[in-house]
C-alpha positions as CSV (number, residue, x, y, z in Angstrom):
1,M,99.9,22.0,42.1
2,S,100.7,25.3,40.2
3,S,100.4,28.8,41.6
4,H,97.2,29.3,39.5
5,D,95.6,26.2,41.2
6,V,96.6,27.6,44.7
7,A,95.1,31.0,43.9
8,A,91.9,29.4,42.5
9,D,91.6,27.1,45.5
10,H,92.2,30.0,47.9
11,G,89.4,32.0,46.2
12,H,86.9,29.1,46.7
13,T,87.6,28.7,50.4
14,S,87.0,32.3,51.4
15,H,83.4,32.4,50.4
16,G,80.5,31.2,52.5
17,S,77.7,28.9,51.5
18,L,74.2,29.9,50.7
19,K,73.1,28.4,54.0
20,S,75.5,30.5,56.0
21,Y,74.3,33.7,54.2
22,I,70.7,32.9,54.8
23,I,71.4,32.1,58.5
24,G,73.3,35.4,58.8
25,F,70.5,37.3,57.1
26,I,67.8,35.8,59.3
27,L,69.8,36.6,62.4
28,S,70.4,40.1,61.3
29,I,66.7,40.6,60.6
30,I,65.7,39.2,64.1
31,L,68.3,41.4,65.9
32,T,67.2,44.5,63.9
33,L,63.5,43.9,64.7
34,G,64.3,43.1,68.3
35,A,66.0,46.5,68.7
36,F,63.2,48.2,66.9
37,Y,60.7,46.5,69.2
38,L,62.6,47.7,72.3
39,V,62.4,51.3,71.1
40,M,58.8,51.3,69.7
41,D,57.1,49.3,72.5
42,G,57.5,52.0,75.1
43,G,56.9,49.4,77.9
44,F,60.5,49.1,78.9
45,S,62.4,51.4,81.1
46,R,65.1,53.6,79.5
47,A,67.9,51.6,81.1
48,V,66.5,48.2,80.0
49,A,66.0,49.4,76.4
50,L,69.5,50.9,76.3
51,I,71.1,47.7,77.6
52,G,69.0,45.6,75.2
53,I,69.9,47.7,72.2
54,L,73.6,47.6,73.2
55,V,73.5,43.8,73.5
56,M,71.7,43.5,70.1
57,C,74.3,45.9,68.6
58,V,77.2,43.7,69.7
59,A,75.3,40.5,68.6
60,Q,74.6,42.2,65.2
61,L,78.3,43.1,64.9
62,L,79.3,39.5,65.5
63,V,76.8,38.1,63.1
64,Q,78.0,40.5,60.4
65,L,81.7,39.6,61.0
66,V,81.2,35.8,61.1
67,F,78.5,35.2,58.5
68,F,79.2,38.0,55.9
69,M,82.9,38.9,56.4
70,H,83.9,35.3,57.3
71,M,86.2,36.4,60.1
72,G,87.3,33.4,62.2
73,T,86.1,30.8,59.6
74,K,89.3,30.6,57.5
75,P,91.8,28.0,58.9
76,G,95.1,29.6,59.9
77,G,93.9,33.1,59.1
78,E,92.5,34.0,62.5
79,R,95.6,36.1,63.5
80,D,95.4,38.1,60.3
81,N,91.7,38.7,60.7
82,L,92.1,39.7,64.3
83,S,94.9,42.1,63.6
84,T,93.1,43.7,60.7
85,F,89.9,44.0,62.7
86,L,91.7,45.6,65.7
87,F,93.5,48.0,63.5
88,T,90.2,49.0,61.9
89,V,88.6,49.5,65.4
90,M,91.6,51.6,66.4
91,I,91.3,53.9,63.3
92,I,87.6,54.3,63.8
93,A,88.1,55.1,67.5
94,I,90.7,57.8,66.6
95,I,88.4,59.3,63.9
96,V,85.3,59.4,66.2
97,G,87.2,60.4,69.3
98,G,89.1,63.1,67.4
99,S,85.8,64.4,65.9
100,V,84.1,64.5,69.3
101,W,87.2,66.3,70.8
102,V,87.3,68.9,68.1
103,L,83.5,69.6,68.3
104,H,83.6,69.8,72.1
105,N,86.5,72.3,71.9
106,M,84.8,74.3,69.2
107,N,81.6,74.5,71.4
108,A,83.6,75.4,74.5
109,N,85.5,78.2,72.7
110,M,82.6,79.8,70.8
111,L,81.4,83.2,71.8
112,H,78.1,82.7,73.5
113,P,75.6,85.6,73.5
114,M,75.6,87.7,76.7
115,P,72.3,87.6,78.6
116,N,70.5,90.9,78.9
């Protein structure tokens, strides 16, 4: 097998089937509509709606990672996928956390108008 055949073979194994994309799409629509229903119905308490939205958020993240980004579906590549995903989460946490920290400090150190 030549290096070209290996590269071509590797390219075919990393893509999902039409069935997996359709399943992922349907699950994404269901989870999105479920979260929308929790917010728009108004019959749920704030705590139940918040917990439901968080659960659907995590489920949506997992659906996106498995069905569209194919994380965990490639044989032997789980460690690479996990390390890449964890690094991405760390970078996003640093950016978001740093932004919140800077905005909080800016707000705390601003000159607020004196009451009359």
